[in-house]
All heavy atoms as a GROMACS GRO file, in nm:
protein
  557
    1MET      N    1   0.085  -0.117   0.000
    1MET     CA    2   0.000   0.000   0.000
    1MET      C    3   0.090   0.124   0.000
    1MET      O    4   0.184   0.133   0.077
    1MET     CB    5  -0.089  -0.005   0.125
    1MET     CG    6  -0.177   0.113   0.137
    1MET     SD    7  -0.354   0.087   0.160
    1MET     CE    8  -0.404  -0.035   0.048
    2THR      N    9   0.056   0.216  -0.084
    2THR     CA   10   0.137   0.338  -0.096
    2THR      C   11   0.089   0.443   0.005
    2THR      O   12  -0.026   0.438   0.051
    2THR     CB   13   0.128   0.397  -0.238
    2THR    OG1   14  -0.007   0.444  -0.258
    2THR    CG2   15   0.165   0.295  -0.344
    3PRO      N   16   0.175   0.540   0.036
    3PRO     CA   17   0.131   0.648   0.125
    3PRO      C   18   0.008   0.722   0.071
    3PRO      O   19  -0.079   0.762   0.149
    3PRO     CB   20   0.253   0.741   0.130
    3PRO     CG   21   0.370   0.653   0.103
    3PRO     CD   22   0.318   0.551   0.005
    4GLU      N   23  -0.002   0.735  -0.060
    4GLU     CA   24  -0.117   0.802  -0.120
    4GLU      C   25  -0.246   0.724  -0.096
    4GLU      O   26  -0.352   0.782  -0.072
    4GLU     CB   27  -0.095   0.825  -0.270
    4GLU     CG   28   0.012   0.926  -0.304
    4GLU     CD   29   0.154   0.869  -0.290
    4GLU    OE1   30   0.173   0.745  -0.293
    4GLU    OE2   31   0.247   0.950  -0.275
    5GLU      N   32  -0.238   0.592  -0.105
    5GLU     CA   33  -0.355   0.508  -0.081
    5GLU      C   34  -0.399   0.515   0.066
    5GLU      O   35  -0.518   0.520   0.096
    5GLU     CB   36  -0.327   0.364  -0.121
    5GLU     CG   37  -0.310   0.343  -0.270
    5GLU     CD   38  -0.259   0.206  -0.306
    5GLU    OE1   39  -0.171   0.152  -0.234
    5GLU    OE2   40  -0.307   0.152  -0.408
    6ILE      N   41  -0.301   0.518   0.155
    6ILE     CA   42  -0.331   0.530   0.297
    6ILE      C   43  -0.393   0.666   0.325
    6ILE      O   44  -0.491   0.678   0.401
    6ILE     CB   45  -0.204   0.507   0.382
    6ILE    CG1   46  -0.153   0.364   0.363
    6ILE    CG2   47  -0.231   0.536   0.530
    6ILE    CD1   48  -0.017   0.336   0.422
    7LYS      N   49  -0.339   0.769   0.263
    7LYS     CA   50  -0.395   0.904   0.280
    7LYS      C   51  -0.540   0.907   0.230
    7LYS      O   52  -0.626   0.969   0.294
    7LYS     CB   53  -0.310   1.006   0.204
    7LYS     CG   54  -0.359   1.148   0.222
    7LYS     CD   55  -0.269   1.246   0.150
    7LYS     CE   56  -0.324   1.387   0.165
    7LYS     NZ   57  -0.243   1.486   0.095
    8ALA      N   58  -0.567   0.841   0.120
    8ALA     CA   59  -0.704   0.837   0.066
    8ALA      C   60  -0.798   0.768   0.164
    8ALA      O   61  -0.914   0.812   0.183
    8ALA     CB   62  -0.705   0.766  -0.069
    9LYS      N   63  -0.752   0.661   0.228
    9LYS     CA   64  -0.834   0.593   0.328
    9LYS      C   65  -0.862   0.685   0.446
    9LYS      O   66  -0.974   0.691   0.498
    9LYS     CB   67  -0.765   0.466   0.379
    9LYS     CG   68  -0.775   0.348   0.288
    9LYS     CD   69  -0.714   0.227   0.355
    9LYS     CE   70  -0.734   0.101   0.274
    9LYS     NZ   71  -0.682  -0.018   0.344
   10ALA      N   72  -0.760   0.758   0.491
   10ALA     CA   73  -0.777   0.851   0.602
   10ALA      C   74  -0.875   0.962   0.565
   10ALA      O   75  -0.960   1.002   0.646
   10ALA     CB   76  -0.642   0.909   0.644
   11GLU      N   77  -0.865   1.011   0.442
   11GLU     CA   78  -0.958   1.115   0.396
   11GLU      C   79  -1.102   1.063   0.394
   11GLU      O   80  -1.195   1.137   0.427
   11GLU     CB   81  -0.918   1.164   0.256
   11GLU     CG   82  -0.792   1.248   0.254
   11GLU     CD   83  -0.808   1.383   0.324
   11GLU    OE1   84  -0.921   1.437   0.329
   11GLU    OE2   85  -0.707   1.432   0.376
   12ALA      N   86  -1.120   0.936   0.358
   12ALA     CA   87  -1.254   0.878   0.357
   12ALA      C   88  -1.312   0.873   0.499
   12ALA      O   89  -1.430   0.900   0.518
   12ALA     CB   90  -1.250   0.738   0.296
   13VAL      N   91  -1.227   0.840   0.597
   13VAL     CA   92  -1.272   0.839   0.736
   13VAL      C   93  -1.310   0.980   0.779
   13VAL      O   94  -1.414   1.001   0.844
   13VAL     CB   95  -1.164   0.780   0.828
   13VAL    CG1   96  -1.198   0.803   0.974
   13VAL    CG2   97  -1.146   0.631   0.801
   14ILE      N   98  -1.230   1.077   0.743
   14ILE     CA   99  -1.260   1.216   0.778
   14ILE      C  100  -1.393   1.259   0.716
   14ILE      O  101  -1.474   1.326   0.781
   14ILE     CB  102  -1.145   1.309   0.734
   14ILE    CG1  103  -1.022   1.283   0.821
   14ILE    CG2  104  -1.186   1.456   0.741
   14ILE    CD1  105  -0.895   1.348   0.771
   15GLN      N  106  -1.419   1.219   0.593
   15GLN     CA  107  -1.546   1.254   0.528
   15GLN      C  108  -1.664   1.191   0.601
   15GLN      O  109  -1.770   1.253   0.614
   15GLN     CB  110  -1.544   1.212   0.381
   15GLN     CG  111  -1.453   1.297   0.295
   15GLN     CD  112  -1.487   1.445   0.304
   15GLN    OE1  113  -1.603   1.486   0.297
   15GLN    NE2  114  -1.384   1.526   0.322
   16LYS      N  115  -1.647   1.067   0.648
   16LYS     CA  116  -1.753   1.002   0.726
   16LYS      C  117  -1.781   1.082   0.853
   16LYS      O  118  -1.897   1.100   0.892
   16LYS     CB  119  -1.714   0.860   0.764
   16LYS     CG  120  -1.721   0.761   0.652
   16LYS     CD  121  -1.682   0.623   0.700
   16LYS     CE  122  -1.678   0.522   0.587
   16LYS     NZ  123  -1.642   0.387   0.635
   17LEU      N  124  -1.675   1.130   0.917
   17LEU     CA  125  -1.692   1.208   1.040
   17LEU      C  126  -1.759   1.343   1.011
   17LEU      O  127  -1.843   1.388   1.089
   17LEU     CB  128  -1.558   1.227   1.110
   17LEU     CG  129  -1.499   1.099   1.171
   17LEU    CD1  130  -1.358   1.125   1.220
   17LEU    CD2  131  -1.588   1.047   1.283
   18TYR      N  132  -1.721   1.407   0.901
   18TYR     CA  133  -1.787   1.532   0.863
   18TYR      C  134  -1.937   1.509   0.837
   18TYR      O  135  -2.020   1.590   0.878
   18TYR     CB  136  -1.724   1.593   0.738
   18TYR     CG  137  -1.597   1.671   0.763
   18TYR    CD1  138  -1.488   1.658   0.678
   18TYR    CD2  139  -1.585   1.760   0.869
   18TYR    CE1  140  -1.371   1.729   0.699
   18TYR    CE2  141  -1.469   1.832   0.891
   18TYR     CZ  142  -1.363   1.816   0.805
   18TYR     OH  143  -1.247   1.886   0.827
   19LYS      N  144  -1.969   1.400   0.770
   19LYS     CA  145  -2.110   1.369   0.743
   19LYS      C  146  -2.184   1.346   0.873
   19LYS      O  147  -2.296   1.397   0.893
   19LYS     CB  148  -2.123   1.247   0.653
   19LYS     CG  149  -2.268   1.216   0.618
   19LYS     CD  150  -2.281   1.093   0.532
   19LYS     CE  151  -2.423   1.059   0.497
   19LYS     NZ  152  -2.527   1.084   0.592
   20LEU      N  153  -2.123   1.272   0.965
   20LEU     CA  154  -2.186   1.249   1.095
   20LEU      C  155  -2.207   1.381   1.168
   20LEU      O  156  -2.314   1.405   1.226
   20LEU     CB  157  -2.101   1.154   1.179
   20LEU     CG  158  -2.152   1.125   1.320
   20LEU    CD1  159  -2.288   1.054   1.314
   20LEU    CD2  160  -2.051   1.042   1.397
   21GLN      N  161  -2.107   1.466   1.166
   21GLN     CA  162  -2.118   1.597   1.230
   21GLN      C  163  -2.237   1.674   1.172
   21GLN      O  164  -2.316   1.733   1.245
   21GLN     CB  165  -1.989   1.675   1.213
   21GLN     CG  166  -1.995   1.814   1.272
   21GLN     CD  167  -1.871   1.895   1.237
   21GLN    OE1  168  -1.799   1.865   1.142
   21GLN    NE2  169  -1.845   1.997   1.315
   22HIS      N  170  -2.249   1.674   1.042
   22HIS     CA  171  -2.360   1.743   0.976
   22HIS      C  172  -2.493   1.682   1.016
   22HIS      O  173  -2.590   1.752   1.045
   22HIS     CB  174  -2.342   1.739   0.824
   22HIS     CG  175  -2.450   1.810   0.751
   22HIS    ND1  176  -2.565   1.747   0.710
   22HIS    CD2  177  -2.461   1.939   0.711
   22HIS    CE1  178  -2.642   1.833   0.649
   22HIS    NE2  179  -2.582   1.951   0.648
   23ASP      N  180  -2.498   1.549   1.017
   23ASP     CA  181  -2.623   1.480   1.051
   23ASP      C  182  -2.664   1.501   1.196
   23ASP      O  183  -2.781   1.487   1.230
   23ASP     CB  184  -2.610   1.330   1.023
   23ASP     CG  185  -2.601   1.299   0.874
   23ASP    OD1  186  -2.628   1.388   0.792
   23ASP    OD2  187  -2.564   1.184   0.841
   24LEU      N  188  -2.568   1.535   1.282
   24LEU     CA  189  -2.598   1.557   1.423
   24LEU      C  190  -2.621   1.704   1.457
   24LEU      O  191  -2.654   1.738   1.570
   24LEU     CB  192  -2.485   1.502   1.511
   24LEU     CG  193  -2.466   1.352   1.506
   24LEU    CD1  194  -2.347   1.311   1.590
   24LEU    CD2  195  -2.591   1.279   1.551
   25SER      N  196  -2.606   1.789   1.359
   25SER     CA  197  -2.621   1.932   1.383
   25SER      C  198  -2.769   1.969   1.398
   25SER      O  199  -2.850   1.939   1.311
   25SER     CB  200  -2.560   2.011   1.268
   25SER     OG  201  -2.592   2.147   1.279
   26ASP      N  202  -2.801   2.036   1.508
   26ASP     CA  203  -2.940   2.079   1.526
   26ASP      C  204  -2.974   2.197   1.437
   26ASP      O  205  -3.089   2.237   1.426
   26ASP     CB  206  -2.969   2.111   1.672
   26ASP     CG  207  -2.885   2.224   1.727
   26ASP    OD1  208  -2.797   2.275   1.655
   26ASP    OD2  209  -2.907   2.261   1.843
   27ARG      N  210  -2.875   2.250   1.372
   27ARG     CA  211  -2.899   2.358   1.276
   27ARG      C  212  -2.971   2.305   1.152
   27ARG      O  213  -3.046   2.377   1.087
   27ARG     CB  214  -2.764   2.419   1.238
   27ARG     CG  215  -2.772   2.536   1.145
   27ARG     CD  216  -2.635   2.593   1.125
   27ARG     NE  217  -2.642   2.709   1.039
   27ARG     CZ  218  -2.540   2.765   0.983
   27ARG    NH1  219  -2.418   2.718   1.006
   27ARG    NH2  220  -2.551   2.870   0.906
   28PHE      N  221  -2.944   2.179   1.118
   28PHE     CA  222  -2.999   2.120   0.997
   28PHE      C  223  -3.106   2.014   1.024
   28PHE      O  224  -3.180   1.978   0.935
   28PHE     CB  225  -2.888   2.056   0.913
   28PHE     CG  226  -2.779   2.151   0.875
   28PHE    CD1  227  -2.654   2.143   0.937
   28PHE    CD2  228  -2.799   2.248   0.779
   28PHE    CE1  229  -2.553   2.231   0.902
   28PHE    CE2  230  -2.699   2.336   0.744
   28PHE     CZ  231  -2.575   2.328   0.806
   29ASN      N  232  -3.111   1.962   1.146
   29ASN     CA  233  -3.196   1.845   1.173
   29ASN      C  234  -3.278   1.863   1.300
   29ASN      O  235  -3.241   1.935   1.391
   29ASN     CB  236  -3.107   1.720   1.188
   29ASN     CG  237  -3.027   1.693   1.063
   29ASN    OD1  238  -3.082   1.657   0.961
   29ASN    ND2  239  -2.897   1.712   1.070
   30SER      N  240  -3.387   1.789   1.304
   30SER     CA  241  -3.473   1.790   1.423
   30SER      C  242  -3.413   1.699   1.530
   30SER      O  243  -3.325   1.617   1.502
   30SER     CB  244  -3.613   1.739   1.387
   30SER     OG  245  -3.606   1.602   1.351
   31THR      N  246  -3.463   1.712   1.651
   31THR     CA  247  -3.416   1.627   1.760
   31THR      C  248  -3.438   1.480   1.727
   31THR      O  249  -3.351   1.396   1.751
   31THR     CB  250  -3.489   1.664   1.891
   31THR    OG1  251  -3.463   1.802   1.920
   31THR    CG2  252  -3.442   1.577   2.006
   32HIS      N  253  -3.554   1.448   1.672
   32HIS     CA  254  -3.583   1.309   1.636
   32HIS      C  255  -3.480   1.257   1.534
   32HIS      O  256  -3.430   1.146   1.546
   32HIS     CB  257  -3.724   1.296   1.579
   32HIS     CG  258  -3.756   1.158   1.532
   32HIS    ND1  259  -3.782   1.054   1.619
   32HIS    CD2  260  -3.762   1.106   1.408
   32HIS    CE1  261  -3.803   0.944   1.549
   32HIS    NE2  262  -3.793   0.973   1.421
   33SER      N  263  -3.450   1.337   1.435
   33SER     CA  264  -3.354   1.297   1.333
   33SER      C  265  -3.214   1.277   1.393
   33SER      O  266  -3.143   1.184   1.358
   33SER     CB  267  -3.349   1.403   1.223
   33SER     OG  268  -3.251   1.373   1.128
   34ILE      N  269  -3.176   1.365   1.484
   34ILE     CA  270  -3.046   1.355   1.550
   34ILE      C  271  -3.037   1.226   1.632
   34ILE      O  272  -2.938   1.153   1.625
   34ILE     CB  273  -3.019   1.479   1.636
   34ILE    CG1  274  -2.998   1.602   1.547
   34ILE    CG2  275  -2.897   1.458   1.727
   34ILE    CD1  276  -2.996   1.732   1.622
   35LEU      N  277  -3.142   1.197   1.707
   35LEU     CA  278  -3.143   1.075   1.787
   35LEU      C  279  -3.141   0.951   1.700
   35LEU      O  280  -3.073   0.852   1.732
   35LEU     CB  281  -3.265   1.073   1.880
   35LEU     CG  282  -3.263   1.176   1.993
   35LEU    CD1  283  -3.395   1.175   2.068
   35LEU    CD2  284  -3.145   1.152   2.086
   36ASP      N  285  -3.212   0.955   1.590
   36ASP     CA  286  -3.211   0.843   1.495
   36ASP      C  287  -3.071   0.824   1.437
   36ASP      O  288  -3.022   0.711   1.426
   36ASP     CB  289  -3.313   0.868   1.384
   36ASP     CG  290  -3.329   0.748   1.294
   36ASP    OD1  291  -3.349   0.636   1.348
   36ASP    OD2  292  -3.322   0.765   1.171
   37THR      N  293  -3.005   0.933   1.402
   37THR     CA  294  -2.868   0.926   1.349
   37THR      C  295  -2.773   0.868   1.453
   37THR      O  296  -2.691   0.782   1.421
   37THR     CB  297  -2.820   1.066   1.306
   37THR    OG1  298  -2.905   1.113   1.201
   37THR    CG2  299  -2.677   1.063   1.258
   38LEU      N  300  -2.784   0.914   1.576
   38LEU     CA  301  -2.698   0.860   1.682
   38LEU      C  302  -2.721   0.711   1.705
   38LEU      O  303  -2.626   0.635   1.723
   38LEU     CB  304  -2.723   0.936   1.813
   38LEU     CG  305  -2.653   1.069   1.829
   38LEU    CD1  306  -2.704   1.140   1.954
   38LEU    CD2  307  -2.503   1.050   1.835
   39SER      N  308  -2.846   0.672   1.703
   39SER     CA  309  -2.880   0.531   1.723
   39SER      C  310  -2.821   0.446   1.611
   39SER      O  311  -2.761   0.341   1.635
   39SER     CB  312  -3.031   0.515   1.728
   39SER     OG  313  -3.065   0.379   1.738
   40THR      N  314  -2.838   0.490   1.488
   40THR     CA  315  -2.785   0.417   1.373
   40THR      C  316  -2.633   0.411   1.379
   40THR      O  317  -2.573   0.305   1.356
   40THR     CB  318  -2.831   0.482   1.241
   40THR    OG1  319  -2.974   0.483   1.238
   40THR    CG2  320  -2.778   0.407   1.121
   41PHE      N  321  -2.571   0.523   1.410
   41PHE     CA  322  -2.425   0.527   1.419
   41PHE      C  323  -2.375   0.433   1.528
   41PHE      O  324  -2.278   0.360   1.508
   41PHE     CB  325  -2.376   0.669   1.444
   41PHE     CG  326  -2.227   0.678   1.456
   41PHE    CD1  327  -2.146   0.664   1.344
   41PHE    CD2  328  -2.166   0.701   1.579
   41PHE    CE1  329  -2.008   0.671   1.354
   41PHE    CE2  330  -2.029   0.709   1.590
   41PHE     CZ  331  -1.949   0.694   1.477
   42ALA      N  332  -2.441   0.433   1.643
   42ALA     CA  333  -2.399   0.347   1.753
   42ALA      C  334  -2.413   0.200   1.715
   42ALA      O  335  -2.332   0.116   1.756
   42ALA     CB  336  -2.480   0.377   1.878
   43TYR      N  337  -2.513   0.168   1.634
   43TYR     CA  338  -2.539   0.029   1.598
   43TYR      C  339  -2.444  -0.023   1.492
   43TYR      O  340  -2.393  -0.134   1.502
   43TYR     CB  341  -2.684   0.015   1.551
   43TYR     CG  342  -2.724  -0.128   1.522
   43TYR    CD1  343  -2.737  -0.219   1.625
   43TYR    CD2  344  -2.749  -0.170   1.392
   43TYR    CE1  345  -2.772  -0.350   1.600
   43TYR    CE2  346  -2.785  -0.301   1.366
   43TYR     CZ  347  -2.797  -0.391   1.471
   43TYR     OH  348  -2.832  -0.521   1.445
   44THR      N  349  -2.418   0.055   1.389
   44THR     CA  350  -2.334   0.005   1.278
   44THR      C  351  -2.216   0.096   1.245
   44THR      O  352  -2.107   0.049   1.215
   44THR     CB  353  -2.416  -0.012   1.149
   44THR    OG1  354  -2.474   0.113   1.114
   44THR    CG2  355  -2.522  -0.117   1.165
   45GLY      N  356  -2.238   0.226   1.249
   45GLY     CA  357  -2.137   0.320   1.203
   45GLY      C  358  -2.011   0.321   1.286
   45GLY      O  359  -1.900   0.332   1.233
   46LEU      N  360  -2.025   0.307   1.416
   46LEU     CA  361  -1.908   0.310   1.503
   46LEU      C  362  -1.817   0.190   1.474
   46LEU      O  363  -1.695   0.205   1.465
   46LEU     CB  364  -1.951   0.312   1.650
   46LEU     CG  365  -1.842   0.333   1.752
   46LEU    CD1  366  -1.764   0.461   1.724
   46LEU    CD2  367  -1.901   0.336   1.892
   47ASP      N  368  -1.877   0.073   1.458
   47ASP     CA  369  -1.798  -0.046   1.426
   47ASP      C  370  -1.726  -0.030   1.293
   47ASP      O  371  -1.609  -0.065   1.280
   47ASP     CB  372  -1.887  -0.170   1.425
   47ASP     CG  373  -1.808  -0.298   1.414
   47ASP    OD1  374  -1.710  -0.315   1.491
   47ASP    OD2  375  -1.844  -0.382   1.328
   48ASP      N  376  -1.796   0.025   1.195
   48ASP     CA  377  -1.734   0.049   1.063
   48ASP      C  378  -1.619   0.148   1.074
   48ASP      O  379  -1.514   0.129   1.012
   48ASP     CB  380  -1.838   0.103   0.964
   48ASP     CG  381  -1.941   0.000   0.924
   48ASP    OD1  382  -1.920  -0.121   0.949
   48ASP    OD2  383  -2.046   0.041   0.869
   49LEU      N  384  -1.638   0.252   1.151
   49LEU     CA  385  -1.534   0.352   1.169
   49LEU      C  386  -1.411   0.293   1.237
   49LEU      O  387  -1.297   0.318   1.195
   49LEU     CB  388  -1.589   0.470   1.250
   49LEU     CG  389  -1.503   0.593   1.260
   49LEU    CD1  390  -1.476   0.653   1.122
   49LEU    CD2  391  -1.570   0.697   1.349
   50ILE      N  392  -1.433   0.213   1.339
   50ILE     CA  393  -1.321   0.147   1.408
   50ILE      C  394  -1.247   0.055   1.312
   50ILE      O  395  -1.123   0.054   1.308
   50ILE     CB  396  -1.372   0.070   1.531
   50ILE    CG1  397  -1.417   0.169   1.638
   50ILE    CG2  398  -1.263  -0.023   1.587
   50ILE    CD1  399  -1.494   0.106   1.754
   51THR      N  400  -1.321  -0.020   1.232
   51THR     CA  401  -1.259  -0.110   1.134
   51THR      C  402  -1.175  -0.032   1.034
   51THR      O  403  -1.063  -0.071   1.002
   51THR     CB  404  -1.367  -0.192   1.061
   51THR    OG1  405  -1.438  -0.270   1.157
   51THR    CG2  406  -1.306  -0.283   0.956
   52ASP      N  407  -1.228   0.080   0.985
   52ASP     CA  408  -1.153   0.163   0.890
   52ASP      C  409  -1.023   0.214   0.951
   52ASP      O  410  -0.918   0.211   0.887
   52ASP     CB  411  -1.237   0.284   0.846
   52ASP     CG  412  -1.354   0.246   0.758
   52ASP    OD1  413  -1.358   0.133   0.707
   52ASP    OD2  414  -1.445   0.331   0.743
   53ILE      N  415  -1.029   0.259   1.076
   53ILE     CA  416  -0.910   0.312   1.142
   53ILE      C  417  -0.810   0.200   1.169
   53ILE      O  418  -0.688   0.219   1.153
   53ILE     CB  419  -0.948   0.388   1.270
   53ILE    CG1  420  -1.025   0.515   1.231
   53ILE    CG2  421  -0.826   0.422   1.354
   53ILE    CD1  422  -1.088   0.588   1.347
   54GLU      N  423  -0.857   0.083   1.206
   54GLU     CA  424  -0.767  -0.032   1.226
   54GLU      C  425  -0.696  -0.068   1.096
   54GLU      O  426  -0.576  -0.100   1.096
   54GLU     CB  427  -0.844  -0.152   1.280
   54GLU     CG  428  -0.884  -0.139   1.424
   54GLU     CD  429  -0.973  -0.253   1.472
   54GLU    OE1  430  -1.039  -0.319   1.390
   54GLU    OE2  431  -0.976  -0.273   1.594
   55GLU      N  432  -0.767  -0.064   0.983
   55GLU     CA  433  -0.706  -0.092   0.854
   55GLU      C  434  -0.597   0.010   0.822
   55GLU      O  435  -0.490  -0.028   0.771
   55GLU     CB  436  -0.812  -0.092   0.743
   55GLU     CG  437  -0.901  -0.212   0.743
   55GLU     CD  438  -1.006  -0.207   0.632
   55GLU    OE1  439  -0.995  -0.122   0.540
   55GLU    OE2  440  -1.100  -0.288   0.638
   56ILE      N  441  -0.624   0.136   0.850
   56ILE     CA  442  -0.522   0.239   0.826
   56ILE      C  443  -0.400   0.214   0.913
   56ILE      O  444  -0.287   0.222   0.867
   56ILE     CB  445  -0.582   0.380   0.851
   56ILE    CG1  446  -0.686   0.413   0.743
   56ILE    CG2  447  -0.471   0.486   0.854
   56ILE    CD1  448  -0.770   0.535   0.773
   57ARG      N  449  -0.423   0.181   1.040
   57ARG     CA  450  -0.312   0.150   1.130
   57ARG      C  451  -0.229   0.033   1.076
   57ARG      O  452  -0.106   0.039   1.072
   57ARG     CB  453  -0.365   0.117   1.270
   57ARG     CG  454  -0.252   0.084   1.369
   57ARG     CD  455  -0.300   0.009   1.489
   57ARG     NE  456  -0.363  -0.116   1.447
   57ARG     CZ  457  -0.458  -0.178   1.514
   57ARG    NH1  458  -0.505  -0.127   1.626
   57ARG    NH2  459  -0.508  -0.291   1.470
   58ASP      N  460  -0.297  -0.073   1.033
   58ASP     CA  461  -0.227  -0.190   0.979
   58ASP      C  462  -0.150  -0.155   0.853
   58ASP      O  463  -0.036  -0.202   0.834
   58ASP     CB  464  -0.326  -0.303   0.951
   58ASP     CG  465  -0.389  -0.359   1.078
   58ASP    OD1  466  -0.336  -0.334   1.189
   58ASP    OD2  467  -0.493  -0.428   1.065
   59ASP      N  468  -0.210  -0.073   0.767
   59ASP     CA  469  -0.141  -0.031   0.644
   59ASP      C  470  -0.015   0.050   0.677
   59ASP      O  471   0.089   0.032   0.613
   59ASP     CB  472  -0.233   0.053   0.556
   59ASP     CG  473  -0.347  -0.028   0.496
   59ASP    OD1  474  -0.337  -0.153   0.492
   59ASP    OD2  475  -0.447   0.033   0.453
   60LEU      N  476  -0.025   0.137   0.776
   60LEU     CA  477   0.092   0.216   0.816
   60LEU      C  478   0.202   0.127   0.875
   60LEU      O  479   0.320   0.148   0.847
   60LEU     CB  480   0.051   0.324   0.918
   60LEU     CG  481  -0.029   0.440   0.862
   60LEU    CD1  482  -0.083   0.526   0.975
   60LEU    CD2  483   0.057   0.524   0.767
   61GLU      N  484   0.162   0.028   0.954
   61GLU     CA  485   0.260  -0.066   1.009
   61GLU      C  486   0.328  -0.145   0.898
   61GLU      O  487   0.450  -0.163   0.901
   61GLU     CB  488   0.195  -0.159   1.109
   61GLU     CG  489   0.157  -0.092   1.239
   61GLU     CD  490   0.076  -0.180   1.333
   61GLU    OE1  491   0.037  -0.295   1.293
   61GLU    OE2  492   0.050  -0.138   1.445
   62ASP      N  493   0.249  -0.190   0.801
   62ASP     CA  494   0.306  -0.263   0.686
   62ASP      C  495   0.403  -0.174   0.607
   62ASP      O  496   0.510  -0.219   0.565
   62ASP     CB  497   0.196  -0.315   0.594
   62ASP     CG  498   0.111  -0.423   0.658
   62ASP    OD1  499   0.153  -0.479   0.761
   62ASP    OD2  500   0.002  -0.450   0.604
   63LEU      N  501   0.365  -0.049   0.588
   63LEU     CA  502   0.450   0.044   0.515
   63LEU      C  503   0.580   0.067   0.590
   63LEU      O  504   0.688   0.069   0.530
   63LEU     CB  505   0.376   0.177   0.494
   63LEU     CG  506   0.446   0.283   0.411
   63LEU    CD1  507   0.469   0.234   0.268
   63LEU    CD2  508   0.365   0.412   0.410
   64GLU      N  509   0.572   0.082   0.721
   64GLU     CA  510   0.691   0.102   0.802
   64GLU      C  511   0.783  -0.019   0.796
   64GLU      O  512   0.904  -0.005   0.783
   64GLU     CB  513   0.651   0.131   0.947
   64GLU     CG  514   0.768   0.160   1.038
   64GLU     CD  515   0.725   0.189   1.180
   64GLU    OE1  516   0.619   0.139   1.224
   64GLU    OE2  517   0.799   0.259   1.248
   65GLU      N  518   0.725  -0.138   0.803
   65GLU     CA  519   0.805  -0.261   0.794
   65GLU      C  520   0.875  -0.271   0.658
   65GLU      O  521   0.991  -0.310   0.650
   65GLU     CB  522   0.717  -0.384   0.817
   65GLU     CG  523   0.675  -0.403   0.960
   65GLU     CD  524   0.580  -0.520   0.977
   65GLU    OE1  525   0.563  -0.601   0.883
   65GLU    OE2  526   0.520  -0.531   1.086
   66ALA      N  527   0.804  -0.236   0.552
   66ALA     CA  528   0.861  -0.244   0.418
   66ALA      C  529   0.976  -0.143   0.403
   66ALA      O  530   1.076  -0.172   0.336
   66ALA     CB  531   0.753  -0.214   0.313
   67GLU      N  532   0.964  -0.027   0.465
   67GLU     CA  533   1.070   0.073   0.457
   67GLU      C  534   1.192   0.031   0.537
   67GLU      O  535   1.305   0.069   0.503
   67GLU     CB  536   1.019   0.208   0.506
   67GLU     CG  537   0.923   0.276   0.413
   67GLU     CD  538   0.869   0.407   0.467
   67GLU    OE1  539   0.896   0.440   0.584
   67GLU    OE2  540   0.800   0.477   0.391
   68ASN      N  541   1.173  -0.047   0.642
   68ASN     CA  542   1.283  -0.089   0.728
   68ASN      C  543   1.357  -0.210   0.673
   68ASN      O  544   1.461  -0.248   0.726
   68ASN     CB  545   1.234  -0.118   0.870
   68ASN     CG  546   1.194   0.008   0.943
   68ASN    OD1  547   1.245   0.116   0.914
   68ASN    ND2  548   1.103  -0.004   1.037
   69GLU      N  549   1.304  -0.273   0.570
   69GLU     CA  550   1.369  -0.391   0.513
   69GLU      C  551   1.474  -0.354   0.412
   69GLU      O  552   1.486  -0.257   0.353
   69GLU     CB  553   1.264  -0.483   0.449
   69GLU     CG  554   1.176  -0.546   0.553
   69GLU     CD  555   1.070  -0.636   0.490
   69GLU    OE1  556   1.058  -0.644   0.367
   69GLU    OE2  557   0.998  -0.699   0.567
   0.00000   0.00000   0.00000
């Protein structure tokens, strides 16, 4: 995995967080919508986010190992 590919994965995670931030904003959404978003995120989104970050961590470790060889 190249540094550019890892950066792209990190950017995708950041975009997910920006979307969540927008979906939780009371400026754009009702209380019911915010609670629904939080519930959905807690059920599936958090696990997906953790998995994405773990993949990035593993990719960085692999890249570091390859550079040290």
